[in-house]
N, CA and C atoms of all chains as a GROMACS GRO file, in nm:
protein
  612
    1MET      N    1   1.951  -1.609   1.424
    1MET     CA    2   1.811  -1.572   1.409
    1MET      C    3   1.723  -1.466   1.306
    2THR      N    4   1.667  -1.537   1.238
    2THR     CA    5   1.559  -1.432   1.132
    2THR      C    6   1.524  -1.339   1.201
    3PHE      N    7   1.555  -1.233   1.106
    3PHE     CA    8   1.510  -1.075   1.134
    3PHE      C    9   1.427  -1.048   1.028
    4ALA      N   10   1.340  -0.993   1.079
    4ALA     CA   11   1.206  -0.915   0.972
    4ALA      C   12   1.217  -0.768   0.994
    5ASN      N   13   1.182  -0.731   0.849
    5ASN     CA   14   1.174  -0.557   0.858
    5ASN      C   15   1.062  -0.560   0.762
    6ALA      N   16   0.940  -0.471   0.827
    6ALA     CA   17   0.808  -0.458   0.761
    6ALA      C   18   0.791  -0.305   0.759
    7GLY      N   19   0.790  -0.227   0.646
    7GLY     CA   20   0.807  -0.128   0.616
    7GLY      C   21   0.718  -0.040   0.537
    8THR      N   22   0.695   0.090   0.545
    8THR     CA   23   0.618   0.159   0.457
    8THR      C   24   0.694   0.285   0.413
    9LEU      N   25   0.695   0.314   0.283
    9LEU     CA   26   0.769   0.426   0.255
    9LEU      C   27   0.682   0.500   0.177
   10GLY      N   28   0.666   0.651   0.174
   10GLY     CA   29   0.582   0.737   0.151
   10GLY      C   30   0.654   0.765  -0.019
   11ALA      N   31   0.569   0.798  -0.085
   11ALA     CA   32   0.616   0.862  -0.233
   11ALA      C   33   0.579   0.996  -0.288
   12LEU      N   34   0.630   1.048  -0.334
   12LEU     CA   35   0.546   1.184  -0.386
   12LEU      C   36   0.474   1.160  -0.468
   13PRO      N   37   0.371   1.228  -0.452
   13PRO     CA   38   0.235   1.192  -0.552
   13PRO      C   39   0.247   1.201  -0.663
   14GLY      N   40   0.207   1.070  -0.759
   14GLY     CA   41   0.250   1.001  -0.873
   14GLY      C   42   0.358   0.959  -0.906
   15ARG      N   43   0.463   0.929  -0.784
   15ARG     CA   44   0.593   0.893  -0.845
   15ARG      C   45   0.584   0.695  -0.754
   16ARG      N   46   0.467   0.677  -0.700
   16ARG     CA   47   0.468   0.541  -0.649
   16ARG      C   48   0.501   0.409  -0.699
   17ASP      N   49   0.455   0.418  -0.822
   17ASP     CA   50   0.496   0.320  -0.892
   17ASP      C   51   0.658   0.301  -0.965
   18GLU      N   52   0.679   0.408  -0.983
   18GLU     CA   53   0.797   0.401  -1.024
   18GLU      C   54   0.935   0.403  -0.905
   19LEU      N   55   0.891   0.420  -0.794
   19LEU     CA   56   0.933   0.335  -0.658
   19LEU      C   57   0.930   0.188  -0.657
   20VAL      N   58   0.805   0.146  -0.699
   20VAL     CA   59   0.773   0.012  -0.673
   20VAL      C   60   0.885  -0.049  -0.778
   21ALA      N   61   0.883  -0.008  -0.882
   21ALA     CA   62   0.951  -0.040  -1.018
   21ALA      C   63   1.122  -0.072  -0.946
   22HIS      N   64   1.145   0.052  -0.895
   22HIS     CA   65   1.290   0.070  -0.862
   22HIS      C   66   1.328  -0.048  -0.714
   23LEU      N   67   1.213  -0.043  -0.668
   23LEU     CA   68   1.272  -0.180  -0.576
   23LEU      C   69   1.212  -0.345  -0.583
   24THR      N   70   1.196  -0.289  -0.685
   24THR     CA   71   1.159  -0.478  -0.747
   24THR      C   72   1.278  -0.503  -0.834
   25ARG      N   73   1.335  -0.420  -0.894
   25ARG     CA   74   1.450  -0.471  -0.961
   25ARG      C   75   1.523  -0.572  -0.937
   26PRO      N   76   1.524  -0.681  -1.035
   26PRO     CA   77   1.627  -0.771  -1.002
   26PRO      C   78   1.746  -0.772  -0.934
   27SER      N   79   1.773  -0.854  -0.837
   27SER     CA   80   1.888  -0.824  -0.743
   27SER      C   81   1.931  -0.974  -0.676
   28THR      N   82   2.061  -1.010  -0.729
   28THR     CA   83   2.129  -1.124  -0.693
   28THR      C   84   2.210  -1.096  -0.564
   29ALA      N   85   2.256  -0.988  -0.566
   29ALA     CA   86   2.338  -0.947  -0.416
   29ALA      C   87   2.270  -0.951  -0.302
   30LEU      N   88   2.101  -0.920  -0.300
   30LEU     CA   89   2.050  -0.944  -0.176
   30LEU      C   90   2.053  -1.057  -0.126
   31ALA      N   91   2.023  -1.160  -0.225
   31ALA     CA   92   2.045  -1.307  -0.170
   31ALA      C   93   2.157  -1.340  -0.078
   32GLU      N   94   2.246  -1.301  -0.186
   32GLU     CA   95   2.411  -1.334  -0.122
   32GLU      C   96   2.436  -1.311   0.002
   33VAL      N   97   2.380  -1.194   0.075
   33VAL     CA   98   2.392  -1.148   0.176
   33VAL      C   99   2.296  -1.199   0.293
   34GLY      N  100   2.203  -1.274   0.264
   34GLY     CA  101   2.136  -1.299   0.351
   34GLY      C  102   1.954  -1.260   0.347
   35CYS      N  103   1.939  -1.220   0.228
   35CYS     CA  104   1.826  -1.194   0.213
   35CYS      C  105   1.727  -1.318   0.207
   36LEU      N  106   1.623  -1.354   0.282
   36LEU     CA  107   1.532  -1.451   0.214
   36LEU      C  108   1.444  -1.449   0.173
   37LEU      N  109   1.362  -1.304   0.201
   37LEU     CA  110   1.235  -1.260   0.130
   37LEU      C  111   1.247  -1.143   0.141
   38TYR      N  112   1.164  -1.058   0.030
   38TYR     CA  113   1.156  -0.930   0.018
   38TYR      C  114   1.056  -0.892  -0.078
   39GLU      N  115   0.921  -0.875   0.003
   39GLU     CA  116   0.763  -0.885  -0.084
   39GLU      C  117   0.761  -0.675  -0.077
   40VAL      N  118   0.725  -0.672  -0.202
   40VAL     CA  119   0.706  -0.525  -0.239
   40VAL      C  120   0.552  -0.520  -0.276
   41GLY      N  121   0.461  -0.388  -0.230
   41GLY     CA  122   0.309  -0.397  -0.286
   41GLY      C  123   0.294  -0.266  -0.260
   42VAL      N  124   0.146  -0.248  -0.279
   42VAL     CA  125   0.081  -0.101  -0.289
   42VAL      C  126  -0.060  -0.187  -0.224
   43SER      N  127  -0.128  -0.049  -0.175
   43SER     CA  128  -0.250  -0.100  -0.110
   43SER      C  129  -0.342   0.081  -0.186
   44GLU      N  130  -0.458   0.012  -0.225
   44GLU     CA  131  -0.566   0.128  -0.281
   44GLU      C  132  -0.583   0.226  -0.238
   45GLU      N  133  -0.607   0.184  -0.044
   45GLU     CA  134  -0.639   0.249   0.048
   45GLU      C  135  -0.525   0.383   0.031
   46HIS      N  136  -0.400   0.353   0.023
   46HIS     CA  137  -0.318   0.451   0.043
   46HIS      C  138  -0.229   0.453  -0.096
   47PRO      N  139  -0.292   0.533  -0.159
   47PRO     CA  140  -0.233   0.526  -0.338
   47PRO      C  141  -0.082   0.607  -0.321
   48ASP      N  142  -0.013   0.657  -0.237
   48ASP     CA  143   0.139   0.716  -0.215
   48ASP      C  144   0.214   0.671  -0.103
   49THR      N  145   0.202   0.522  -0.086
   49THR     CA  146   0.287   0.431  -0.004
   49THR      C  147   0.310   0.306  -0.093
   50VAL      N  148   0.447   0.258  -0.038
   50VAL     CA  149   0.516   0.163  -0.136
   50VAL      C  150   0.521   0.080   0.037
   51PHE      N  151   0.511  -0.048   0.034
   51PHE     CA  152   0.504  -0.134   0.151
   51PHE      C  153   0.611  -0.251   0.108
   52VAL      N  154   0.686  -0.299   0.214
   52VAL     CA  155   0.788  -0.427   0.189
   52VAL      C  156   0.776  -0.494   0.320
   53VAL      N  157   0.794  -0.623   0.309
   53VAL     CA  158   0.832  -0.705   0.396
   53VAL      C  159   0.900  -0.770   0.370
   54GLU      N  160   1.041  -0.771   0.463
   54GLU     CA  161   1.171  -0.847   0.445
   54GLU      C  162   1.177  -0.965   0.555
   55LEU      N  163   1.254  -1.080   0.516
   55LEU     CA  164   1.350  -1.149   0.597
   55LEU      C  165   1.482  -1.182   0.550
   56TRP      N  166   1.527  -1.222   0.668
   56TRP     CA  167   1.701  -1.219   0.660
   56TRP      C  168   1.737  -1.283   0.765
   57THR      N  169   1.852  -1.330   0.721
   57THR     CA  170   1.904  -1.459   0.778
   57THR      C  171   1.980  -1.392   0.957
   58SER      N  172   1.981  -1.261   0.940
   58SER     CA  173   2.024  -1.239   1.121
   58SER      C  174   2.006  -1.068   1.059
   59ALA      N  175   1.974  -1.018   1.182
   59ALA     CA  176   1.957  -0.847   1.168
   59ALA      C  177   2.137  -0.796   1.120
   60GLU      N  178   2.208  -0.844   1.124
   60GLU     CA  179   2.341  -0.834   1.110
   60GLU      C  180   2.342  -0.834   0.910
   61ALA      N  181   2.308  -0.949   0.893
   61ALA     CA  182   2.277  -0.946   0.727
   61ALA      C  183   2.180  -0.830   0.690
   62HIS      N  184   2.089  -0.812   0.748
   62HIS     CA  185   2.019  -0.708   0.706
   62HIS      C  186   2.097  -0.545   0.717
   63ARG      N  187   2.165  -0.516   0.804
   63ARG     CA  188   2.281  -0.406   0.813
   63ARG      C  189   2.373  -0.389   0.697
   64ALA      N  190   2.425  -0.519   0.711
   64ALA     CA  191   2.560  -0.600   0.603
   64ALA      C  192   2.490  -0.510   0.466
   65SER      N  193   2.351  -0.565   0.405
   65SER     CA  194   2.284  -0.548   0.284
   65SER      C  195   2.295  -0.358   0.259
   66LEU      N  196   2.321  -0.304   0.386
   66LEU     CA  197   2.247  -0.146   0.358
   66LEU      C  198   2.396  -0.064   0.310
   67GLU      N  199   2.496  -0.172   0.331
   67GLU     CA  200   2.629  -0.129   0.275
   67GLU      C  201   2.709  -0.164   0.123
   68LEU      N  202   2.619  -0.234   0.060
   68LEU     CA  203   2.616  -0.298  -0.073
   68LEU      C  204   2.652  -0.204  -0.132
   69PRO      N  205   2.740  -0.145  -0.226
   69PRO     CA  206   2.753  -0.078  -0.337
   69PRO      C  207   2.581  -0.061  -0.439
   70GLU      N  208   2.568  -0.167  -0.464
   70GLU     CA  209   2.425  -0.189  -0.500
   70GLU      C  210   2.318  -0.125  -0.431
   71VAL      N  211   2.305  -0.138  -0.318
   71VAL     CA  212   2.210  -0.093  -0.241
   71VAL      C  213   2.228   0.041  -0.239
   72GLN      N  214   2.338   0.103  -0.212
   72GLN     CA  215   2.353   0.234  -0.175
   72GLN      C  216   2.338   0.314  -0.329
   73GLU      N  217   2.339   0.234  -0.400
   73GLU     CA  218   2.306   0.309  -0.524
   73GLU      C  219   2.169   0.351  -0.570
   74SER      N  220   2.109   0.199  -0.527
   74SER     CA  221   1.972   0.208  -0.539
   74SER      C  222   1.912   0.323  -0.472
   75ILE      N  223   1.929   0.326  -0.309
   75ILE     CA  224   1.906   0.417  -0.215
   75ILE      C  225   1.858   0.536  -0.279
   76ALA      N  226   2.026   0.584  -0.343
   76ALA     CA  227   2.042   0.722  -0.421
   76ALA      C  228   1.970   0.747  -0.497
   77ALA      N  229   1.916   0.662  -0.589
   77ALA     CA  230   1.822   0.667  -0.703
   77ALA      C  231   1.684   0.703  -0.683
   78ALA      N  232   1.633   0.585  -0.548
   78ALA     CA  233   1.536   0.594  -0.515
   78ALA      C  234   1.483   0.774  -0.435
   79ARG      N  235   1.575   0.826  -0.402
   79ARG     CA  236   1.575   0.948  -0.318
   79ARG      C  237   1.468   1.056  -0.360
   80PRO      N  238   1.480   1.077  -0.480
   80PRO     CA  239   1.413   1.162  -0.510
   80PRO      C  240   1.279   1.145  -0.581
   81LEU      N  241   1.203   1.025  -0.552
   81LEU     CA  242   1.061   0.965  -0.551
   81LEU      C  243   0.990   0.942  -0.414
   82LEU      N  244   1.106   0.992  -0.298
   82LEU     CA  245   1.012   0.956  -0.154
   82LEU      C  246   0.983   1.092  -0.092
   83SER      N  247   0.862   1.085  -0.034
   83SER     CA  248   0.812   1.216   0.022
   83SER      C  249   0.894   1.218   0.174
   84GLY      N  250   0.957   1.142   0.201
   84GLY     CA  251   1.044   1.139   0.350
   84GLY      C  252   0.976   1.080   0.456
   85GLU      N  253   0.834   1.046   0.425
   85GLU     CA  254   0.768   0.954   0.536
   85GLU      C  255   0.781   0.815   0.550
   86PHE      N  256   0.806   0.760   0.648
   86PHE     CA  257   0.871   0.632   0.671
   86PHE      C  258   0.790   0.561   0.760
   87GLY      N  259   0.731   0.450   0.784
   87GLY     CA  260   0.688   0.388   0.881
   87GLY      C  261   0.734   0.248   0.896
   88GLY      N  262   0.650   0.200   1.011
   88GLY     CA  263   0.702   0.009   1.004
   88GLY      C  264   0.765  -0.009   1.118
   89PHE      N  265   0.834  -0.155   1.136
   89PHE     CA  266   0.890  -0.207   1.256
   89PHE      C  267   0.961  -0.329   1.224
   90ARG      N  268   1.046  -0.390   1.340
   90ARG     CA  269   1.157  -0.489   1.290
   90ARG      C  270   1.145  -0.550   1.422
   91PHE      N  271   1.164  -0.699   1.398
   91PHE     CA  272   1.170  -0.766   1.499
   91PHE      C  273   1.247  -0.927   1.470
   92ASP      N  274   1.281  -0.996   1.548
   92ASP     CA  275   1.339  -1.132   1.566
   92ASP      C  276   1.202  -1.185   1.546
   93VAL      N  277   1.265  -1.304   1.462
   93VAL     CA  278   1.154  -1.421   1.439
   93VAL      C  279   1.168  -1.519   1.531
   94VAL      N  280   1.044  -1.530   1.600
   94VAL     CA  281   1.071  -1.682   1.697
   94VAL      C  282   0.989  -1.774   1.687
   95GLY      N  283   0.930  -1.785   1.600
   95GLY     CA  284   0.843  -1.912   1.554
   95GLY      C  285   0.714  -1.875   1.422
   96SER      N  286   0.675  -2.004   1.384
   96SER     CA  287   0.542  -1.995   1.269
   96SER      C  288   0.472  -2.126   1.340
   97PRO      N  289   0.331  -2.096   1.312
   97PRO     CA  290   0.233  -2.188   1.335
   97PRO      C  291   0.269  -2.291   1.190
   98LEU      N  292   0.326  -2.225   1.062
   98LEU     CA  293   0.337  -2.341   0.958
   98LEU      C  294   0.420  -2.439   0.961
   99ARG      N  295   0.535  -2.379   1.055
   99ARG     CA  296   0.633  -2.492   1.080
   99ARG      C  297   0.654  -2.584   1.214
  100GLY      N  298   0.559  -2.561   1.275
  100GLY     CA  299   0.530  -2.626   1.360
  100GLY      C  300   0.584  -2.573   1.513
  101GLY      N  301   0.578  -2.433   1.544
  101GLY     CA  302   0.558  -2.370   1.677
  101GLY      C  303   0.711  -2.286   1.673
  102ALA      N  304   0.726  -2.270   1.813
  102ALA     CA  305   0.873  -2.146   1.827
  102ALA      C  306   0.987  -2.231   1.839
  103MET      N  307  -0.382  -1.252  -0.591
  103MET     CA  308  -0.266  -1.137  -0.575
  103MET      C  309  -0.224  -1.183  -0.452
  104THR      N  310  -0.099  -1.196  -0.436
  104THR     CA  311  -0.063  -1.229  -0.288
  104THR      C  312  -0.067  -1.119  -0.216
  105PHE      N  313  -0.133  -1.154  -0.085
  105PHE     CA  314  -0.143  -1.058   0.025
  105PHE      C  315  -0.098  -1.060   0.142
  106ALA      N  316  -0.048  -0.932   0.195
  106ALA     CA  317   0.050  -0.952   0.309
  106ALA      C  318  -0.011  -0.884   0.418
  107ASN      N  319  -0.023  -0.940   0.508
  107ASN     CA  320  -0.017  -0.835   0.634
  107ASN      C  321   0.066  -0.806   0.763
  108ALA      N  322   0.086  -0.720   0.777
  108ALA     CA  323   0.217  -0.678   0.896
  108ALA      C  324   0.163  -0.616   1.011
  109GLY      N  325   0.172  -0.650   1.120
  109GLY     CA  326   0.090  -0.653   1.228
  109GLY      C  327   0.163  -0.666   1.369
  110THR      N  328   0.119  -0.578   1.461
  110THR     CA  329   0.146  -0.583   1.603
  110THR      C  330   0.066  -0.586   1.696
  111LEU      N  331   0.054  -0.653   1.794
  111LEU     CA  332  -0.027  -0.687   1.882
  111LEU      C  333   0.054  -0.686   2.010
  112GLY      N  334  -0.043  -0.584   2.078
  112GLY     CA  335  -0.005  -0.560   2.213
  112GLY      C  336  -0.072  -0.662   2.356
  113ALA      N  337   0.051  -0.696   2.397
  113ALA     CA  338   0.043  -0.767   2.529
  113ALA      C  339   0.022  -0.736   2.653
  114LEU      N  340  -0.063  -0.770   2.742
  114LEU     CA  341  -0.066  -0.744   2.885
  114LEU      C  342   0.081  -0.761   2.930
  115PRO      N  343   0.115  -0.677   3.019
  115PRO     CA  344   0.208  -0.649   3.107
  115PRO      C  345   0.291  -0.851   3.140
  116GLY      N  346   0.379  -0.863   3.058
  116GLY     CA  347   0.452  -1.031   3.104
  116GLY      C  348   0.368  -1.140   3.067
  117ARG      N  349   0.268  -1.121   2.978
  117ARG     CA  350   0.179  -1.198   2.895
  117ARG      C  351   0.247  -1.259   2.752
  118ARG      N  352   0.343  -1.162   2.720
  118ARG     CA  353   0.378  -1.178   2.559
  118ARG      C  354   0.411  -1.285   2.570
  119ASP      N  355   0.508  -1.386   2.596
  119ASP     CA  356   0.552  -1.481   2.547
  119ASP      C  357   0.444  -1.610   2.540
  120GLU      N  358   0.366  -1.590   2.634
  120GLU     CA  359   0.191  -1.661   2.600
  120GLU      C  360   0.131  -1.630   2.515
  121LEU      N  361   0.123  -1.525   2.468
  121LEU     CA  362   0.089  -1.496   2.343
  121LEU      C  363   0.128  -1.497   2.198
  122VAL      N  364   0.280  -1.530   2.222
  122VAL     CA  365   0.394  -1.583   2.117
  122VAL      C  366   0.373  -1.747   2.111
  123ALA      N  367   0.343  -1.836   2.223
  123ALA     CA  368   0.292  -1.985   2.221
  123ALA      C  369   0.174  -1.987   2.156
  124HIS      N  370   0.081  -1.874   2.195
  124HIS     CA  371  -0.062  -1.891   2.098
  124HIS      C  372  -0.060  -1.882   1.971
  125LEU      N  373   0.009  -1.790   1.906
  125LEU     CA  374   0.014  -1.758   1.805
  125LEU      C  375   0.099  -1.868   1.696
  126THR      N  376   0.227  -1.951   1.781
  126THR     CA  377   0.309  -2.014   1.704
  126THR      C  378   0.272  -2.194   1.708
  127ARG      N  379   0.076  -2.173   1.767
  127ARG     CA  380   0.110  -2.335   1.790
  127ARG      C  381   0.097  -2.398   1.642
  128PRO      N  382   0.118  -2.535   1.614
  128PRO     CA  383   0.085  -2.560   1.470
  128PRO      C  384  -0.028  -2.594   1.432
  129SER      N  385  -0.040  -2.561   1.316
  129SER     CA  386  -0.178  -2.512   1.260
  129SER      C  387  -0.189  -2.583   1.120
  130THR      N  388  -0.231  -2.657   1.084
  130THR     CA  389  -0.259  -2.705   0.933
  130THR      C  390  -0.345  -2.648   0.828
  131ALA      N  391  -0.446  -2.591   0.942
  131ALA     CA  392  -0.601  -2.536   0.860
  131ALA      C  393  -0.502  -2.422   0.807
  132LEU      N  394  -0.409  -2.351   0.878
  132LEU     CA  395  -0.380  -2.203   0.794
  132LEU      C  396  -0.346  -2.236   0.633
  133ALA      N  397  -0.217  -2.340   0.608
  133ALA     CA  398  -0.197  -2.351   0.504
  133ALA      C  399  -0.329  -2.421   0.382
  134GLU      N  400  -0.409  -2.462   0.462
  134GLU     CA  401  -0.496  -2.522   0.363
  134GLU      C  402  -0.594  -2.453   0.331
  135VAL      N  403  -0.588  -2.283   0.428
  135VAL     CA  404  -0.677  -2.207   0.327
  135VAL      C  405  -0.609  -2.096   0.282
  136GLY      N  406  -0.457  -2.084   0.254
  136GLY     CA  407  -0.375  -2.047   0.149
  136GLY      C  408  -0.278  -1.919   0.208
  137CYS      N  409  -0.238  -1.988   0.341
  137CYS     CA  410  -0.127  -1.880   0.411
  137CYS      C  411  -0.011  -1.974   0.366
  138LEU      N  412   0.070  -1.843   0.347
  138LEU     CA  413   0.173  -1.913   0.257
  138LEU      C  414   0.287  -1.885   0.346
  139LEU      N  415   0.268  -1.757   0.442
  139LEU     CA  416   0.404  -1.740   0.550
  139LEU      C  417   0.350  -1.682   0.652
  140TYR      N  418   0.382  -1.721   0.798
  140TYR     CA  419   0.323  -1.668   0.900
  140TYR      C  420   0.452  -1.670   0.990
  141GLU      N  421   0.530  -1.558   1.012
  141GLU     CA  422   0.627  -1.548   1.113
  141GLU      C  423   0.556  -1.425   1.210
  142VAL      N  424   0.621  -1.529   1.310
  142VAL     CA  425   0.585  -1.442   1.455
  142VAL      C  426   0.715  -1.413   1.535
  143GLY      N  427   0.731  -1.289   1.602
  143GLY     CA  428   0.822  -1.280   1.657
  143GLY      C  429   0.838  -1.154   1.757
  144VAL      N  430   0.932  -1.102   1.786
  144VAL     CA  431   0.947  -1.007   1.931
  144VAL      C  432   1.084  -0.909   1.908
  145SER      N  433   1.063  -0.816   1.976
  145SER     CA  434   1.161  -0.701   1.977
  145SER      C  435   1.217  -0.673   2.110
  146GLU      N  436   1.332  -0.670   2.172
  146GLU     CA  437   1.363  -0.622   2.292
  146GLU      C  438   1.311  -0.476   2.323
  147GLU      N  439   1.342  -0.414   2.222
  147GLU     CA  440   1.298  -0.266   2.231
  147GLU      C  441   1.152  -0.242   2.261
  148HIS      N  442   1.045  -0.353   2.243
  148HIS     CA  443   0.924  -0.358   2.250
  148HIS      C  444   0.880  -0.475   2.348
  149PRO      N  445   0.908  -0.485   2.460
  149PRO     CA  446   0.869  -0.597   2.542
  149PRO      C  447   0.751  -0.651   2.563
  150ASP      N  448   0.621  -0.573   2.533
  150ASP     CA  449   0.515  -0.620   2.541
  150ASP      C  450   0.441  -0.626   2.424
  151THR      N  451   0.532  -0.624   2.313
  151THR     CA  452   0.458  -0.633   2.192
  151THR      C  453   0.509  -0.744   2.115
  152VAL      N  454   0.368  -0.842   2.039
  152VAL     CA  455   0.424  -0.964   1.937
  152VAL      C  456   0.424  -0.876   1.801
  153PHE      N  457   0.493  -0.954   1.679
  153PHE     CA  458   0.497  -0.855   1.582
  153PHE      C  459   0.451  -0.994   1.484
  154VAL      N  460   0.389  -0.957   1.389
  154VAL     CA  461   0.382  -1.082   1.290
  154VAL      C  462   0.367  -1.032   1.130
  155VAL      N  463   0.404  -1.099   1.036
  155VAL     CA  464   0.389  -1.071   0.918
  155VAL      C  465   0.349  -1.214   0.838
  156GLU      N  466   0.270  -1.199   0.739
  156GLU     CA  467   0.186  -1.310   0.720
  156GLU      C  468   0.162  -1.265   0.531
  157LEU      N  469   0.202  -1.377   0.450
  157LEU     CA  470   0.137  -1.370   0.314
  157LEU      C  471   0.016  -1.469   0.295
  158TRP      N  472  -0.052  -1.456   0.233
  158TRP     CA  473  -0.168  -1.507   0.197
  158TRP      C  474  -0.200  -1.528   0.074
  159THR      N  475  -0.243  -1.663  -0.038
  159THR     CA  476  -0.272  -1.627  -0.148
  159THR      C  477  -0.365  -1.534  -0.213
  160SER      N  478  -0.436  -1.470  -0.122
  160SER     CA  479  -0.501  -1.366  -0.191
  160SER      C  480  -0.559  -1.300  -0.036
  161ALA      N  481  -0.640  -1.181  -0.051
  161ALA     CA  482  -0.709  -1.093   0.056
  161ALA      C  483  -0.826  -1.193   0.101
  162GLU      N  484  -0.880  -1.256  -0.001
  162GLU     CA  485  -0.986  -1.357   0.041
  162GLU      C  486  -0.949  -1.492   0.143
  163ALA      N  487  -0.836  -1.501   0.088
  163ALA     CA  488  -0.795  -1.630   0.178
  163ALA      C  489  -0.802  -1.588   0.335
  164HIS      N  490  -0.703  -1.486   0.333
  164HIS     CA  491  -0.676  -1.400   0.486
  164HIS      C  492  -0.820  -1.401   0.561
  165ARG      N  493  -0.927  -1.321   0.519
  165ARG     CA  494  -1.079  -1.320   0.551
  165ARG      C  495  -1.140  -1.460   0.557
  166ALA      N  496  -1.119  -1.561   0.492
  166ALA     CA  497  -1.160  -1.679   0.477
  166ALA      C  498  -1.116  -1.739   0.616
  167SER      N  499  -0.967  -1.735   0.635
  167SER     CA  500  -0.901  -1.755   0.797
  167SER      C  501  -0.923  -1.729   0.894
  168LEU      N  502  -1.015  -1.642   0.915
  168LEU     CA  503  -1.075  -1.571   1.017
  168LEU      C  504  -1.204  -1.649   1.057
  169GLU      N  505  -1.267  -1.679   0.965
  169GLU     CA  506  -1.376  -1.757   0.980
  169GLU      C  507  -1.370  -1.911   1.035
  170LEU      N  508  -1.257  -1.959   1.000
  170LEU     CA  509  -1.217  -2.118   1.078
  170LEU      C  510  -1.219  -2.133   1.229
  171PRO      N  511  -1.302  -2.267   1.254
  171PRO     CA  512  -1.332  -2.267   1.391
  171PRO      C  513  -1.208  -2.294   1.447
  172GLU      N  514  -1.090  -2.289   1.386
  172GLU     CA  515  -0.990  -2.328   1.484
  172GLU      C  516  -0.957  -2.214   1.506
  173VAL      N  517  -0.940  -2.109   1.425
  173VAL     CA  518  -0.898  -1.958   1.440
  173VAL      C  519  -0.962  -1.865   1.501
  174GLN      N  520  -1.135  -1.910   1.536
  174GLN     CA  521  -1.192  -1.830   1.627
  174GLN      C  522  -1.144  -1.853   1.793
  175GLU      N  523  -1.136  -2.016   1.781
  175GLU     CA  524  -1.094  -2.046   1.910
  175GLU      C  525  -0.984  -2.008   1.945
  176SER      N  526  -0.883  -1.991   1.861
  176SER     CA  527  -0.743  -1.954   1.875
  176SER      C  528  -0.795  -1.761   1.925
  177ILE      N  529  -0.852  -1.722   1.851
  177ILE     CA  530  -0.865  -1.584   1.870
  177ILE      C  531  -0.930  -1.527   2.028
  178ALA      N  532  -1.031  -1.638   2.041
  178ALA     CA  533  -1.108  -1.642   2.169
  178ALA      C  534  -0.990  -1.646   2.294
  179ALA      N  535  -0.918  -1.762   2.266
  179ALA     CA  536  -0.812  -1.797   2.368
  179ALA      C  537  -0.735  -1.670   2.432
  180ALA      N  538  -0.691  -1.617   2.298
  180ALA     CA  539  -0.576  -1.549   2.317
  180ALA      C  540  -0.645  -1.382   2.360
  181ARG      N  541  -0.764  -1.362   2.363
  181ARG     CA  542  -0.812  -1.238   2.388
  181ARG      C  543  -0.768  -1.198   2.503
  182PRO      N  544  -0.749  -1.285   2.637
  182PRO     CA  545  -0.726  -1.219   2.781
  182PRO      C  546  -0.563  -1.180   2.785
  183LEU      N  547  -0.494  -1.227   2.714
  183LEU     CA  548  -0.373  -1.203   2.684
  183LEU      C  549  -0.310  -1.023   2.643
  184LEU      N  550  -0.419  -0.998   2.539
  184LEU     CA  551  -0.392  -0.822   2.510
  184LEU      C  552  -0.443  -0.759   2.536
  185SER      N  553  -0.338  -0.657   2.511
  185SER     CA  554  -0.375  -0.512   2.588
  185SER      C  555  -0.500  -0.427   2.486
  186GLY      N  556  -0.526  -0.462   2.367
  186GLY     CA  557  -0.610  -0.373   2.266
  186GLY      C  558  -0.545  -0.293   2.222
  187GLU      N  559  -0.408  -0.296   2.199
  187GLU     CA  560  -0.302  -0.219   2.102
  187GLU      C  561  -0.289  -0.264   1.984
  188PHE      N  562  -0.326  -0.260   1.885
  188PHE     CA  563  -0.277  -0.342   1.762
  188PHE      C  564  -0.232  -0.200   1.660
  189GLY      N  565  -0.144  -0.237   1.577
  189GLY     CA  566  -0.113  -0.155   1.446
  189GLY      C  567  -0.079  -0.274   1.351
  190GLY      N  568  -0.008  -0.178   1.231
  190GLY     CA  569   0.026  -0.233   1.137
  190GLY      C  570  -0.031  -0.214   1.000
  191PHE      N  571  -0.029  -0.299   0.905
  191PHE     CA  572  -0.072  -0.247   0.783
  191PHE      C  573  -0.056  -0.414   0.708
  192ARG      N  574  -0.152  -0.364   0.559
  192ARG     CA  575  -0.198  -0.496   0.467
  192ARG      C  576  -0.180  -0.402   0.341
  193PHE      N  577  -0.139  -0.528   0.236
  193PHE     CA  578  -0.107  -0.457   0.100
  193PHE      C  579  -0.108  -0.570   0.025
  194ASP      N  580  -0.098  -0.544  -0.108
  194ASP     CA  581  -0.104  -0.615  -0.216
  194ASP      C  582   0.032  -0.648  -0.270
  195VAL      N  583   0.090  -0.786  -0.286
  195VAL     CA  584   0.227  -0.761  -0.287
  195VAL      C  585   0.228  -0.752  -0.476
  196VAL      N  586   0.288  -0.665  -0.526
  196VAL     CA  587   0.336  -0.684  -0.695
  196VAL      C  588   0.485  -0.708  -0.736
  197GLY      N  589   0.552  -0.746  -0.625
  197GLY     CA  590   0.657  -0.806  -0.692
  197GLY      C  591   0.812  -0.817  -0.596
  198SER      N  592   0.927  -0.830  -0.617
  198SER     CA  593   1.033  -0.885  -0.501
  198SER      C  594   1.118  -0.888  -0.624
  199PRO      N  595   1.257  -0.795  -0.569
  199PRO     CA  596   1.380  -0.821  -0.650
  199PRO      C  597   1.425  -0.952  -0.638
  200LEU      N  598   1.386  -1.036  -0.518
  200LEU     CA  599   1.440  -1.153  -0.545
  200LEU      C  600   1.393  -1.248  -0.662
  201ARG      N  601   1.283  -1.241  -0.691
  201ARG     CA  602   1.231  -1.326  -0.796
  201ARG      C  603   1.229  -1.242  -0.927
  202GLY      N  604   1.322  -1.132  -0.951
  202GLY     CA  605   1.349  -1.071  -1.083
  202GLY      C  606   1.231  -0.975  -1.110
  203GLY      N  607   1.173  -0.886  -0.991
  203GLY     CA  608   1.106  -0.820  -1.074
  203GLY      C  609   0.919  -0.831  -1.035
  204ALA      N  610   0.870  -0.709  -1.058
  204ALA     CA  611   0.731  -0.690  -1.048
  204ALA      C  612   0.653  -0.784  -1.131
   0.00000   0.00000   0.00000
């Protein structure tokens, strides 16, 4: 079942764009473990926040991605940019009006 | 610029799946006005909440979709199912590690 993660990551003042650069660094490993979509963005209204929406082939694929050496290194490297504020939600996809229903 | 909306909609107790059925009803109008992705889902941890992640060709496309007669009718029909609790966030997409960066 497709799994979705929508999240916010607080950045230290002035470090948001570094965090964006970090999160958008090209990765082939993510797709290999089942990442279907990974969009990173910003909002003028929240200048110290980075936003992500992700789709994965399953919740297990998402969990497995966190164990990848590449992802672990990325998390460690991003840590000095983070304020410690996180938000968002996770859910199981059950349908789409674009695909013709649930 | 691609625009993302990630949201939560509170449903009245026991009405969540009706709300899901509503939000996943097939629509060709959404794609016509610029909807790129519209995933609807649920979570065992939050039994009275429906989750959505949406991607649009622009923030304007998203705004325009709310004016479509089809969407207005859908909003009116869904209203009796809603608890009135809403959450989530919106942002401008700046890149993806799957596409090779920002």
